[in-house]
PDBQT receptor file of N, H, CA, C and O in Angstrom, charges set to zero:
ATOM      1  N   UNK A   1      10.046  13.832 -19.710  1.00  0.00    +0.000 N 
ATOM      2  CA  UNK A   1      11.297  13.451 -19.105  1.00  0.00    +0.000 C 
ATOM      3  C   UNK A   1      11.120  13.126 -17.624  1.00  0.00    +0.000 C 
ATOM      4  O   UNK A   1      11.857  12.301 -17.083  1.00  0.00    +0.000 OA
ATOM      5  N   UNK A   2      10.170  13.750 -16.975  1.00  0.00    +0.000 N 
ATOM      6  H   UNK A   2       9.571  14.420 -17.415  1.00  0.00    +0.000 HD
ATOM      7  CA  UNK A   2       9.967  13.500 -15.554  1.00  0.00    +0.000 C 
ATOM      8  C   UNK A   2       9.153  12.253 -15.283  1.00  0.00    +0.000 C 
ATOM      9  O   UNK A   2       9.081  11.801 -14.140  1.00  0.00    +0.000 OA
ATOM     10  N   UNK A   3       8.538  11.686 -16.310  1.00  0.00    +0.000 N 
ATOM     11  H   UNK A   3       8.596  12.053 -17.239  1.00  0.00    +0.000 HD
ATOM     12  CA  UNK A   3       7.713  10.506 -16.083  1.00  0.00    +0.000 C 
ATOM     13  C   UNK A   3       8.555   9.244 -15.891  1.00  0.00    +0.000 C 
ATOM     14  O   UNK A   3       8.083   8.287 -15.278  1.00  0.00    +0.000 OA
ATOM     15  N   UNK A   4       9.785   9.218 -16.399  1.00  0.00    +0.000 N 
ATOM     16  H   UNK A   4      10.169   9.995 -16.898  1.00  0.00    +0.000 HD
ATOM     17  CA  UNK A   4      10.638   8.036 -16.250  1.00  0.00    +0.000 C 
ATOM     18  C   UNK A   4      10.918   7.676 -14.805  1.00  0.00    +0.000 C 
ATOM     19  O   UNK A   4      10.699   6.528 -14.419  1.00  0.00    +0.000 OA
ATOM     20  N   UNK A   5      11.398   8.621 -13.976  1.00  0.00    +0.000 N 
ATOM     21  H   UNK A   5      11.575   9.554 -14.289  1.00  0.00    +0.000 HD
ATOM     22  CA  UNK A   5      11.623   8.294 -12.569  1.00  0.00    +0.000 C 
ATOM     23  C   UNK A   5      10.338   7.935 -11.815  1.00  0.00    +0.000 C 
ATOM     24  O   UNK A   5      10.368   7.097 -10.914  1.00  0.00    +0.000 OA
ATOM     25  N   UNK A   6       9.224   8.553 -12.170  1.00  0.00    +0.000 N 
ATOM     26  H   UNK A   6       9.200   9.234 -12.902  1.00  0.00    +0.000 HD
ATOM     27  CA  UNK A   6       7.953   8.233 -11.501  1.00  0.00    +0.000 C 
ATOM     28  C   UNK A   6       7.517   6.816 -11.832  1.00  0.00    +0.000 C 
ATOM     29  O   UNK A   6       7.019   6.095 -10.967  1.00  0.00    +0.000 OA
ATOM     30  N   UNK A   7       7.703   6.420 -13.076  1.00  0.00    +0.000 N 
ATOM     31  H   UNK A   7       8.107   7.005 -13.779  1.00  0.00    +0.000 HD
ATOM     32  CA  UNK A   7       7.353   5.052 -13.468  1.00  0.00    +0.000 C 
ATOM     33  C   UNK A   7       8.256   4.048 -12.757  1.00  0.00    +0.000 C 
ATOM     34  O   UNK A   7       7.785   3.021 -12.267  1.00  0.00    +0.000 OA
ATOM     35  N   UNK A   8       9.554   4.346 -12.703  1.00  0.00    +0.000 N 
ATOM     36  H   UNK A   8       9.936   5.180 -13.101  1.00  0.00    +0.000 HD
ATOM     37  CA  UNK A   8      10.495   3.449 -12.033  1.00  0.00    +0.000 C 
ATOM     38  C   UNK A   8      10.161   3.326 -10.548  1.00  0.00    +0.000 C 
ATOM     39  O   UNK A   8      10.077   2.218 -10.020  1.00  0.00    +0.000 OA
ATOM     40  N   UNK A   9       9.971   4.458  -9.876  1.00  0.00    +0.000 N 
ATOM     41  H   UNK A   9      10.039   5.359 -10.304  1.00  0.00    +0.000 HD
ATOM     42  CA  UNK A   9       9.677   4.443  -8.436  1.00  0.00    +0.000 C 
ATOM     43  C   UNK A   9       8.346   3.751  -8.165  1.00  0.00    +0.000 C 
ATOM     44  O   UNK A   9       8.241   2.967  -7.222  1.00  0.00    +0.000 OA
ATOM     45  N   UNK A  10       7.336   4.026  -8.973  1.00  0.00    +0.000 N 
ATOM     46  H   UNK A  10       7.422   4.663  -9.740  1.00  0.00    +0.000 HD
ATOM     47  CA  UNK A  10       6.037   3.376  -8.789  1.00  0.00    +0.000 C 
ATOM     48  C   UNK A  10       6.124   1.877  -8.951  1.00  0.00    +0.000 C 
ATOM     49  O   UNK A  10       5.499   1.128  -8.200  1.00  0.00    +0.000 OA
ATOM     50  N   UNK A  11       6.899   1.432  -9.933  1.00  0.00    +0.000 N 
ATOM     51  H   UNK A  11       7.406   2.040 -10.543  1.00  0.00    +0.000 HD
ATOM     52  CA  UNK A  11       7.061  -0.004 -10.155  1.00  0.00    +0.000 C 
ATOM     53  C   UNK A  11       7.796  -0.662  -8.991  1.00  0.00    +0.000 C 
ATOM     54  O   UNK A  11       7.416  -1.742  -8.541  1.00  0.00    +0.000 OA
ATOM     55  N   UNK A  12       8.848  -0.007  -8.507  1.00  0.00    +0.000 N 
ATOM     56  H   UNK A  12       9.157   0.871  -8.872  1.00  0.00    +0.000 HD
ATOM     57  CA  UNK A  12       9.603  -0.566  -7.381  1.00  0.00    +0.000 C 
ATOM     58  C   UNK A  12       8.727  -0.660  -6.136  1.00  0.00    +0.000 C 
ATOM     59  O   UNK A  12       8.709  -1.692  -5.465  1.00  0.00    +0.000 OA
ATOM     60  N   UNK A  13       8.005   0.409  -5.826  1.00  0.00    +0.000 N 
ATOM     61  H   UNK A  13       8.020   1.247  -6.371  1.00  0.00    +0.000 HD
ATOM     62  CA  UNK A  13       7.123   0.388  -4.660  1.00  0.00    +0.000 C 
ATOM     63  C   UNK A  13       6.038  -0.672  -4.803  1.00  0.00    +0.000 C 
ATOM     64  O   UNK A  13       5.751  -1.399  -3.852  1.00  0.00    +0.000 OA
ATOM     65  N   UNK A  14       5.440  -0.764  -5.975  1.00  0.00    +0.000 N 
ATOM     66  H   UNK A  14       5.674  -0.173  -6.747  1.00  0.00    +0.000 HD
ATOM     67  CA  UNK A  14       4.366  -1.740  -6.181  1.00  0.00    +0.000 C 
ATOM     68  C   UNK A  14       4.887  -3.171  -6.069  1.00  0.00    +0.000 C 
ATOM     69  O   UNK A  14       4.239  -4.016  -5.451  1.00  0.00    +0.000 OA
ATOM     70  N   UNK A  15       6.048  -3.453  -6.659  1.00  0.00    +0.000 N 
ATOM     71  H   UNK A  15       6.574  -2.767  -7.161  1.00  0.00    +0.000 HD
ATOM     72  CA  UNK A  15       6.602  -4.803  -6.570  1.00  0.00    +0.000 C 
ATOM     73  C   UNK A  15       7.000  -5.160  -5.143  1.00  0.00    +0.000 C 
ATOM     74  O   UNK A  15       6.757  -6.278  -4.687  1.00  0.00    +0.000 OA
ATOM     75  N   UNK A  16       7.613  -4.206  -4.437  1.00  0.00    +0.000 N 
ATOM     76  H   UNK A  16       7.811  -3.298  -4.807  1.00  0.00    +0.000 HD
ATOM     77  CA  UNK A  16       7.999  -4.473  -3.059  1.00  0.00    +0.000 C 
ATOM     78  C   UNK A  16       6.762  -4.688  -2.181  1.00  0.00    +0.000 C 
ATOM     79  O   UNK A  16       6.707  -5.645  -1.409  1.00  0.00    +0.000 OA
ATOM     80  N   UNK A  17       5.787  -3.813  -2.295  1.00  0.00    +0.000 N 
ATOM     81  H   UNK A  17       5.831  -3.035  -2.922  1.00  0.00    +0.000 HD
ATOM     82  CA  UNK A  17       4.580  -3.941  -1.481  1.00  0.00    +0.000 C 
ATOM     83  C   UNK A  17       3.821  -5.216  -1.765  1.00  0.00    +0.000 C 
ATOM     84  O   UNK A  17       3.375  -5.901  -0.844  1.00  0.00    +0.000 OA
ATOM     85  N   UNK A  18       3.673  -5.539  -3.042  1.00  0.00    +0.000 N 
ATOM     86  H   UNK A  18       4.035  -4.983  -3.790  1.00  0.00    +0.000 HD
ATOM     87  CA  UNK A  18       2.977  -6.778  -3.397  1.00  0.00    +0.000 C 
ATOM     88  C   UNK A  18       3.731  -8.011  -2.929  1.00  0.00    +0.000 C 
ATOM     89  O   UNK A  18       3.133  -8.953  -2.408  1.00  0.00    +0.000 OA
ATOM     90  N   UNK A  19       5.040  -8.003  -3.114  1.00  0.00    +0.000 N 
ATOM     91  H   UNK A  19       5.525  -7.238  -3.536  1.00  0.00    +0.000 HD
ATOM     92  CA  UNK A  19       5.842  -9.140  -2.661  1.00  0.00    +0.000 C 
ATOM     93  C   UNK A  19       5.805  -9.325  -1.156  1.00  0.00    +0.000 C 
ATOM     94  O   UNK A  19       5.697 -10.447  -0.660  1.00  0.00    +0.000 OA
ATOM     95  N   UNK A  20       5.894  -8.221  -0.435  1.00  0.00    +0.000 N 
ATOM     96  H   UNK A  20       5.982  -7.310  -0.838  1.00  0.00    +0.000 HD
ATOM     97  CA  UNK A  20       5.844  -8.303   1.027  1.00  0.00    +0.000 C 
ATOM     98  C   UNK A  20       4.479  -8.774   1.507  1.00  0.00    +0.000 C 
ATOM     99  O   UNK A  20       4.388  -9.544   2.464  1.00  0.00    +0.000 OA
ATOM    100  N   UNK A  21       3.420  -8.318   0.851  1.00  0.00    +0.000 N 
ATOM    101  H   UNK A  21       3.494  -7.692   0.074  1.00  0.00    +0.000 HD
ATOM    102  CA  UNK A  21       2.080  -8.745   1.238  1.00  0.00    +0.000 C 
ATOM    103  C   UNK A  21       1.871 -10.228   0.961  1.00  0.00    +0.000 C 
ATOM    104  O   UNK A  21       1.286 -10.935   1.781  1.00  0.00    +0.000 OA
ATOM    105  N   UNK A  22       2.339 -10.701  -0.181  1.00  0.00    +0.000 N 
ATOM    106  H   UNK A  22       2.814 -10.126  -0.847  1.00  0.00    +0.000 HD
ATOM    107  CA  UNK A  22       2.211 -12.129  -0.510  1.00  0.00    +0.000 C 
ATOM    108  C   UNK A  22       3.057 -12.974   0.436  1.00  0.00    +0.000 C 
ATOM    109  O   UNK A  22       2.614 -14.025   0.901  1.00  0.00    +0.000 OA
ATOM    110  N   UNK A  23       4.284 -12.511   0.722  1.00  0.00    +0.000 N 
ATOM    111  H   UNK A  23       4.644 -11.658   0.344  1.00  0.00    +0.000 HD
ATOM    112  CA  UNK A  23       5.155 -13.262   1.626  1.00  0.00    +0.000 C 
ATOM    113  C   UNK A  23       4.546 -13.348   3.025  1.00  0.00    +0.000 C 
ATOM    114  O   UNK A  23       4.562 -14.409   3.650  1.00  0.00    +0.000 OA
ATOM    115  N   UNK A  24       4.013 -12.236   3.511  1.00  0.00    +0.000 N 
ATOM    116  H   UNK A  24       4.000 -11.374   3.003  1.00  0.00    +0.000 HD
ATOM    117  CA  UNK A  24       3.399 -12.214   4.842  1.00  0.00    +0.000 C 
ATOM    118  C   UNK A  24       2.190 -13.145   4.891  1.00  0.00    +0.000 C 
ATOM    119  O   UNK A  24       2.024 -13.897   5.851  1.00  0.00    +0.000 OA
ATOM    120  N   UNK A  25       1.354 -13.098   3.866  1.00  0.00    +0.000 N 
ATOM    121  H   UNK A  25       1.489 -12.488   3.086  1.00  0.00    +0.000 HD
ATOM    122  CA  UNK A  25       0.175 -13.971   3.831  1.00  0.00    +0.000 C 
ATOM    123  C   UNK A  25       0.579 -15.439   3.772  1.00  0.00    +0.000 C 
ATOM    124  O   UNK A  25      -0.056 -16.281   4.408  1.00  0.00    +0.000 OA
ATOM    125  N   UNK A  26       1.625 -15.754   3.018  1.00  0.00    +0.000 N 
ATOM    126  H   UNK A  26       2.140 -15.070   2.501  1.00  0.00    +0.000 HD
ATOM    127  CA  UNK A  26       2.093 -17.138   2.927  1.00  0.00    +0.000 C 
ATOM    128  C   UNK A  26       2.625 -17.623   4.270  1.00  0.00    +0.000 C 
ATOM    129  O   UNK A  26       2.354 -18.752   4.677  1.00  0.00    +0.000 OA
ATOM    130  N   UNK A  27       3.381 -16.772   4.957  1.00  0.00    +0.000 N 
ATOM    131  H   UNK A  27       3.602 -15.854   4.626  1.00  0.00    +0.000 HD
ATOM    132  CA  UNK A  27       3.901 -17.154   6.269  1.00  0.00    +0.000 C 
ATOM    133  C   UNK A  27       2.768 -17.354   7.278  1.00  0.00    +0.000 C 
ATOM    134  O   UNK A  27       2.800 -18.292   8.075  1.00  0.00    +0.000 OA
ATOM    135  N   UNK A  28       1.778 -16.480   7.240  1.00  0.00    +0.000 N 
ATOM    136  H   UNK A  28       1.752 -15.719   6.592  1.00  0.00    +0.000 HD
ATOM    137  CA  UNK A  28       0.663 -16.607   8.173  1.00  0.00    +0.000 C 
ATOM    138  C   UNK A  28      -0.190 -17.837   7.872  1.00  0.00    +0.000 C 
ATOM    139  O   UNK A  28      -0.661 -18.511   8.789  1.00  0.00    +0.000 OA
ATOM    140  N   UNK A  29      -0.386 -18.124   6.598  1.00  0.00    +0.000 N 
ATOM    141  H   UNK A  29      -0.004 -17.576   5.854  1.00  0.00    +0.000 HD
ATOM    142  CA  UNK A  29      -1.188 -19.286   6.223  1.00  0.00    +0.000 C 
ATOM    143  C   UNK A  29      -0.517 -20.581   6.671  1.00  0.00    +0.000 C 
ATOM    144  O   UNK A  29      -1.199 -21.530   7.059  1.00  0.00    +0.000 OA
ATOM    145  N   UNK A  30       0.807 -20.627   6.620  1.00  0.00    +0.000 N 
ATOM    146  H   UNK A  30       1.361 -19.856   6.305  1.00  0.00    +0.000 HD
ATOM    147  CA  UNK A  30       1.545 -21.813   7.052  1.00  0.00    +0.000 C 
ATOM    148  C   UNK A  30       1.833 -21.842   8.543  1.00  0.00    +0.000 C 
ATOM    149  O   UNK A  30       2.528 -22.733   9.030  1.00  0.00    +0.000 OA
ATOM    150  N   UNK A  31       1.295 -20.860   9.269  1.00  0.00    +0.000 N 
ATOM    151  H   UNK A  31       0.730 -20.136   8.872  1.00  0.00    +0.000 HD
ATOM    152  CA  UNK A  31       1.495 -20.739  10.717  1.00  0.00    +0.000 C 
ATOM    153  C   UNK A  31       2.978 -20.677  11.083  1.00  0.00    +0.000 C 
ATOM    154  O   UNK A  31       3.405 -21.241  12.090  1.00  0.00    +0.000 OA
ATOM    155  N   UNK A  32       3.759 -19.977  10.241  1.00  0.00    +0.000 N 
ATOM    156  H   UNK A  32       3.412 -19.519   9.423  1.00  0.00    +0.000 HD
ATOM    157  CA  UNK A  32       5.179 -19.768  10.492  1.00  0.00    +0.000 C 
ATOM    158  C   UNK A  32       5.380 -18.329  10.950  1.00  0.00    +0.000 C 
ATOM    159  O   UNK A  32       4.569 -17.463  10.623  1.00  0.00    +0.000 OA
ATOM    160  N   UNK A  33       6.441 -18.058  11.698  1.00  0.00    +0.000 N 
ATOM    161  H   UNK A  33       7.100 -18.761  11.963  1.00  0.00    +0.000 HD
ATOM    162  CA  UNK A  33       6.651 -16.683  12.165  1.00  0.00    +0.000 C 
ATOM    163  C   UNK A  33       7.012 -15.744  11.012  1.00  0.00    +0.000 C 
ATOM    164  O   UNK A  33       7.734 -16.116  10.087  1.00  0.00    +0.000 OA
ATOM    165  N   UNK A  34       6.500 -14.538  11.090  1.00  0.00    +0.000 N 
ATOM    166  H   UNK A  34       5.913 -14.235  11.841  1.00  0.00    +0.000 HD
ATOM    167  CA  UNK A  34       6.826 -13.524  10.087  1.00  0.00    +0.000 C 
ATOM    168  C   UNK A  34       8.201 -12.939  10.389  1.00  0.00    +0.000 C 
ATOM    169  O   UNK A  34       8.984 -12.684   9.474  1.00  0.00    +0.000 OA
ATOM    170  N   UNK A  35       8.495 -12.726  11.665  1.00  0.00    +0.000 N 
ATOM    171  H   UNK A  35       7.859 -12.934  12.408  1.00  0.00    +0.000 HD
ATOM    172  CA  UNK A  35       9.806 -12.238  12.092  1.00  0.00    +0.000 C 
ATOM    173  C   UNK A  35      10.254 -13.073  13.294  1.00  0.00    +0.000 C 
ATOM    174  O   UNK A  35       9.453 -13.401  14.169  1.00  0.00    +0.000 OA
ATOM    175  N   UNK A  36      11.507 -13.399  13.322  1.00  0.00    +0.000 N 
ATOM    176  H   UNK A  36      12.158 -13.132  12.611  1.00  0.00    +0.000 HD
ATOM    177  CA  UNK A  36      12.043 -14.240  14.388  1.00  0.00    +0.000 C 
ATOM    178  C   UNK A  36      12.197 -13.450  15.685  1.00  0.00    +0.000 C 
ATOM    179  O   UNK A  36      12.776 -12.364  15.683  1.00  0.00    +0.000 OA
ATOM    180  N   UNK A  37      11.685 -13.988  16.790  1.00  0.00    +0.000 N 
ATOM    181  H   UNK A  37      11.215 -14.870  16.792  1.00  0.00    +0.000 HD
ATOM    182  CA  UNK A  37      11.859 -13.384  18.100  1.00  0.00    +0.000 C 
ATOM    183  C   UNK A  37      10.921 -12.230  18.414  1.00  0.00    +0.000 C 
ATOM    184  O   UNK A  37      11.148 -11.493  19.373  1.00  0.00    +0.000 OA
ATOM    185  N   UNK A  38       9.874 -12.065  17.621  1.00  0.00    +0.000 N 
ATOM    186  H   UNK A  38       9.690 -12.664  16.841  1.00  0.00    +0.000 HD
ATOM    187  CA  UNK A  38       8.921 -10.972  17.827  1.00  0.00    +0.000 C 
ATOM    188  C   UNK A  38       7.534 -11.588  17.942  1.00  0.00    +0.000 C 
ATOM    189  O   UNK A  38       7.287 -12.683  17.436  1.00  0.00    +0.000 OA
ATOM    190  N   UNK A  39       6.641 -10.884  18.604  1.00  0.00    +0.000 N 
ATOM    191  H   UNK A  39       6.842  -9.995  19.015  1.00  0.00    +0.000 HD
ATOM    192  CA  UNK A  39       5.265 -11.346  18.717  1.00  0.00    +0.000 C 
ATOM    193  C   UNK A  39       4.676 -11.589  17.321  1.00  0.00    +0.000 C 
ATOM    194  O   UNK A  39       4.818 -10.744  16.437  1.00  0.00    +0.000 OA
ATOM    195  N   UNK A  40       4.018 -12.736  17.117  1.00  0.00    +0.000 N 
ATOM    196  H   UNK A  40       3.902 -13.422  17.835  1.00  0.00    +0.000 HD
ATOM    197  CA  UNK A  40       3.462 -13.028  15.790  1.00  0.00    +0.000 C 
ATOM    198  C   UNK A  40       2.436 -11.997  15.326  1.00  0.00    +0.000 C 
ATOM    199  O   UNK A  40       2.394 -11.645  14.147  1.00  0.00    +0.000 OA
ATOM    200  N   UNK A  41       1.621 -11.520  16.243  1.00  0.00    +0.000 N 
ATOM    201  H   UNK A  41       1.656 -11.806  17.200  1.00  0.00    +0.000 HD
ATOM    202  CA  UNK A  41       0.601 -10.542  15.870  1.00  0.00    +0.000 C 
ATOM    203  C   UNK A  41       1.246  -9.209  15.500  1.00  0.00    +0.000 C 
ATOM    204  O   UNK A  41       0.873  -8.588  14.505  1.00  0.00    +0.000 OA
ATOM    205  N   UNK A  42       2.209  -8.775  16.301  1.00  0.00    +0.000 N 
ATOM    206  H   UNK A  42       2.512  -9.279  17.109  1.00  0.00    +0.000 HD
ATOM    207  CA  UNK A  42       2.873  -7.497  16.027  1.00  0.00    +0.000 C 
ATOM    208  C   UNK A  42       3.663  -7.540  14.730  1.00  0.00    +0.000 C 
ATOM    209  O   UNK A  42       3.629  -6.584  13.955  1.00  0.00    +0.000 OA
ATOM    210  N   UNK A  43       4.378  -8.639  14.480  1.00  0.00    +0.000 N 
ATOM    211  H   UNK A  43       4.406  -9.416  15.110  1.00  0.00    +0.000 HD
ATOM    212  CA  UNK A  43       5.172  -8.719  13.256  1.00  0.00    +0.000 C 
ATOM    213  C   UNK A  43       4.289  -8.789  12.015  1.00  0.00    +0.000 C 
ATOM    214  O   UNK A  43       4.612  -8.192  10.988  1.00  0.00    +0.000 OA
ATOM    215  N   UNK A  44       3.184  -9.509  12.104  1.00  0.00    +0.000 N 
ATOM    216  H   UNK A  44       2.921  -9.993  12.938  1.00  0.00    +0.000 HD
ATOM    217  CA  UNK A  44       2.270  -9.587  10.963  1.00  0.00    +0.000 C 
ATOM    218  C   UNK A  44       1.614  -8.240  10.702  1.00  0.00    +0.000 C 
ATOM    219  O   UNK A  44       1.452  -7.835   9.551  1.00  0.00    +0.000 OA
ATOM    220  N   UNK A  45       1.240  -7.552  11.763  1.00  0.00    +0.000 N 
ATOM    221  H   UNK A  45       1.371  -7.881  12.698  1.00  0.00    +0.000 HD
ATOM    222  CA  UNK A  45       0.607  -6.237  11.591  1.00  0.00    +0.000 C 
ATOM    223  C   UNK A  45       1.589  -5.228  11.010  1.00  0.00    +0.000 C 
ATOM    224  O   UNK A  45       1.231  -4.458  10.120  1.00  0.00    +0.000 OA
ATOM    225  N   UNK A  46       2.811  -5.226  11.500  1.00  0.00    +0.000 N 
ATOM    226  H   UNK A  46       3.103  -5.852  12.224  1.00  0.00    +0.000 HD
ATOM    227  CA  UNK A  46       3.804  -4.276  10.999  1.00  0.00    +0.000 C 
ATOM    228  C   UNK A  46       4.185  -4.577   9.547  1.00  0.00    +0.000 C 
ATOM    229  O   UNK A  46       4.331  -3.657   8.742  1.00  0.00    +0.000 OA
ATOM    230  N   UNK A  47       4.342  -5.837   9.217  1.00  0.00    +0.000 N 
ATOM    231  H   UNK A  47       4.223  -6.584   9.871  1.00  0.00    +0.000 HD
ATOM    232  CA  UNK A  47       4.671  -6.204   7.834  1.00  0.00    +0.000 C 
ATOM    233  C   UNK A  47       3.526  -5.858   6.892  1.00  0.00    +0.000 C 
ATOM    234  O   UNK A  47       3.759  -5.377   5.783  1.00  0.00    +0.000 OA
ATOM    235  N   UNK A  48       2.298  -6.098   7.321  1.00  0.00    +0.000 N 
ATOM    236  H   UNK A  48       2.108  -6.489   8.222  1.00  0.00    +0.000 HD
ATOM    237  CA  UNK A  48       1.139  -5.746   6.496  1.00  0.00    +0.000 C 
ATOM    238  C   UNK A  48       1.020  -4.242   6.321  1.00  0.00    +0.000 C 
ATOM    239  O   UNK A  48       0.690  -3.763   5.236  1.00  0.00    +0.000 OA
ATOM    240  N   UNK A  49       1.286  -3.503   7.378  1.00  0.00    +0.000 N 
ATOM    241  H   UNK A  49       1.555  -3.892   8.260  1.00  0.00    +0.000 HD
ATOM    242  CA  UNK A  49       1.232  -2.042   7.297  1.00  0.00    +0.000 C 
ATOM    243  C   UNK A  49       2.305  -1.509   6.346  1.00  0.00    +0.000 C 
ATOM    244  O   UNK A  49       2.042  -0.598   5.561  1.00  0.00    +0.000 OA
ATOM    245  N   UNK A  50       3.498  -2.067   6.414  1.00  0.00    +0.000 N 
ATOM    246  H   UNK A  50       3.712  -2.807   7.052  1.00  0.00    +0.000 HD
ATOM    247  CA  UNK A  50       4.569  -1.648   5.502  1.00  0.00    +0.000 C 
ATOM    248  C   UNK A  50       4.223  -1.990   4.054  1.00  0.00    +0.000 C 
ATOM    249  O   UNK A  50       4.514  -1.211   3.147  1.00  0.00    +0.000 OA
ATOM    250  N   UNK A  51       3.612  -3.135   3.837  1.00  0.00    +0.000 N 
ATOM    251  H   UNK A  51       3.375  -3.768   4.575  1.00  0.00    +0.000 HD
ATOM    252  CA  UNK A  51       3.229  -3.533   2.481  1.00  0.00    +0.000 C 
ATOM    253  C   UNK A  51       2.161  -2.613   1.913  1.00  0.00    +0.000 C 
ATOM    254  O   UNK A  51       2.242  -2.199   0.757  1.00  0.00    +0.000 OA
ATOM    255  N   UNK A  52       1.172  -2.299   2.715  1.00  0.00    +0.000 N 
ATOM    256  H   UNK A  52       1.106  -2.636   3.654  1.00  0.00    +0.000 HD
ATOM    257  CA  UNK A  52       0.105  -1.402   2.253  1.00  0.00    +0.000 C 
ATOM    258  C   UNK A  52       0.654   0.002   2.008  1.00  0.00    +0.000 C 
ATOM    259  O   UNK A  52       0.243   0.669   1.059  1.00  0.00    +0.000 OA
ATOM    260  N   UNK A  53       1.576   0.453   2.854  1.00  0.00    +0.000 N 
ATOM    261  H   UNK A  53       1.910  -0.089   3.625  1.00  0.00    +0.000 HD
ATOM    262  CA  UNK A  53       2.186   1.773   2.656  1.00  0.00    +0.000 C 
ATOM    263  C   UNK A  53       3.004   1.801   1.364  1.00  0.00    +0.000 C 
ATOM    264  O   UNK A  53       2.972   2.797   0.642  1.00  0.00    +0.000 OA
ATOM    265  N   UNK A  54       3.727   0.737   1.064  1.00  0.00    +0.000 N 
ATOM    266  H   UNK A  54       3.752  -0.073   1.651  1.00  0.00    +0.000 HD
ATOM    267  CA  UNK A  54       4.500   0.685  -0.175  1.00  0.00    +0.000 C 
ATOM    268  C   UNK A  54       3.572   0.648  -1.390  1.00  0.00    +0.000 C 
ATOM    269  O   UNK A  54       3.849   1.298  -2.398  1.00  0.00    +0.000 OA
ATOM    270  N   UNK A  55       2.486  -0.099  -1.304  1.00  0.00    +0.000 N 
ATOM    271  H   UNK A  55       2.261  -0.627  -0.485  1.00  0.00    +0.000 HD
ATOM    272  CA  UNK A  55       1.523  -0.118  -2.403  1.00  0.00    +0.000 C 
ATOM    273  C   UNK A  55       0.884   1.257  -2.598  1.00  0.00    +0.000 C 
ATOM    274  O   UNK A  55       0.672   1.693  -3.729  1.00  0.00    +0.000 OA
ATOM    275  N   UNK A  56       0.582   1.929  -1.505  1.00  0.00    +0.000 N 
ATOM    276  H   UNK A  56       0.754   1.575  -0.585  1.00  0.00    +0.000 HD
ATOM    277  CA  UNK A  56       0.012   3.271  -1.598  1.00  0.00    +0.000 C 
ATOM    278  C   UNK A  56       1.008   4.251  -2.211  1.00  0.00    +0.000 C 
ATOM    279  O   UNK A  56       0.620   5.128  -2.983  1.00  0.00    +0.000 OA
ATOM    280  N   UNK A  57       2.281   4.108  -1.873  1.00  0.00    +0.000 N 
ATOM    281  H   UNK A  57       2.596   3.395  -1.246  1.00  0.00    +0.000 HD
ATOM    282  CA  UNK A  57       3.304   4.973  -2.467  1.00  0.00    +0.000 C 
ATOM    283  C   UNK A  57       3.442   4.698  -3.962  1.00  0.00    +0.000 C 
ATOM    284  O   UNK A  57       3.657   5.622  -4.746  1.00  0.00    +0.000 OA
ATOM    285  N   UNK A  58       3.321   3.442  -4.355  1.00  0.00    +0.000 N 
ATOM    286  H   UNK A  58       3.147   2.691  -3.718  1.00  0.00    +0.000 HD
ATOM    287  CA  UNK A  58       3.360   3.097  -5.773  1.00  0.00    +0.000 C 
ATOM    288  C   UNK A  58       2.182   3.674  -6.533  1.00  0.00    +0.000 C 
ATOM    289  O   UNK A  58       2.341   4.179  -7.645  1.00  0.00    +0.000 OA
ATOM    290  N   UNK A  59       1.007   3.601  -5.943  1.00  0.00    +0.000 N 
ATOM    291  H   UNK A  59       0.877   3.191  -5.040  1.00  0.00    +0.000 HD
ATOM    292  CA  UNK A  59      -0.187   4.179  -6.578  1.00  0.00    +0.000 C 
ATOM    293  C   UNK A  59      -0.020   5.691  -6.663  1.00  0.00    +0.000 C 
ATOM    294  O   UNK A  59      -0.379   6.291  -7.676  1.00  0.00    +0.000 OA
ATOM    295  N   UNK A  60       0.509   6.306  -5.634  1.00  0.00    +0.000 N 
ATOM    296  H   UNK A  60       0.800   5.818  -4.811  1.00  0.00    +0.000 HD
ATOM    297  CA  UNK A  60       0.712   7.757  -5.643  1.00  0.00    +0.000 C 
ATOM    298  C   UNK A  60       1.680   8.163  -6.754  1.00  0.00    +0.000 C 
ATOM    299  O   UNK A  60       1.467   9.163  -7.439  1.00  0.00    +0.000 OA
ATOM    300  N   UNK A  61       2.748   7.373  -6.924  1.00  0.00    +0.000 N 
ATOM    301  H   UNK A  61       2.921   6.561  -6.368  1.00  0.00    +0.000 HD
ATOM    302  CA  UNK A  61       3.708   7.675  -7.994  1.00  0.00    +0.000 C 
ATOM    303  C   UNK A  61       3.044   7.566  -9.375  1.00  0.00    +0.000 C 
ATOM    304  O   UNK A  61       3.287   8.398 -10.250  1.00  0.00    +0.000 OA
ATOM    305  N   UNK A  62       2.217   6.552  -9.562  1.00  0.00    +0.000 N 
ATOM    306  H   UNK A  62       2.020   5.877  -8.852  1.00  0.00    +0.000 HD
ATOM    307  CA  UNK A  62       1.553   6.396 -10.843  1.00  0.00    +0.000 C 
ATOM    308  C   UNK A  62       0.484   7.468 -11.076  1.00  0.00    +0.000 C 
ATOM    309  O   UNK A  62       0.200   7.823 -12.220  1.00  0.00    +0.000 OA
ATOM    310  N   UNK A  63      -0.105   7.979 -10.000  1.00  0.00    +0.000 N 
ATOM    311  H   UNK A  63       0.126   7.690  -9.071  1.00  0.00    +0.000 HD
ATOM    312  CA  UNK A  63      -1.109   9.032 -10.139  1.00  0.00    +0.000 C 
ATOM    313  C   UNK A  63      -0.454  10.363 -10.523  1.00  0.00    +0.000 C 
ATOM    314  O   UNK A  63      -1.128  11.238 -11.065  1.00  0.00    +0.000 OA
ATOM    315  N   UNK A  64       0.835  10.530 -10.255  1.00  0.00    +0.000 N 
ATOM    316  H   UNK A  64       1.383   9.819  -9.815  1.00  0.00    +0.000 HD
ATOM    317  CA  UNK A  64       1.539  11.767 -10.562  1.00  0.00    +0.000 C 
ATOM    318  C   UNK A  64       1.876  11.880 -12.043  1.00  0.00    +0.000 C 
ATOM    319  O   UNK A  64       2.322  12.936 -12.490  1.00  0.00    +0.000 OA
ATOM    320  N   UNK A  65       1.672  10.821 -12.806  1.00  0.00    +0.000 N 
ATOM    321  H   UNK A  65       1.309   9.963 -12.443  1.00  0.00    +0.000 HD
ATOM    322  CA  UNK A  65       1.984  10.865 -14.234  1.00  0.00    +0.000 C 
ATOM    323  C   UNK A  65       0.977  11.704 -14.906  1.00  0.00    +0.000 C 
ATOM    324  O   UNK A  65       1.037  11.887 -16.122  1.00  0.00    +0.000 OA
TER     325      UNK A  65
């Protein structure tokens, strides 16, 4: 019964992290800003860090099964 919420949370974290990482890479490849009005390097680093943290949280949720 406890595996249902872990699977749901892991899937949400993994999809969000993967989507954010792909979106950030696409923006950087096209030389477009990741965030409006912020340093390009800082916004790319922060978005990448958030994506990796979400992916790590998803892996952690799946490891708890």
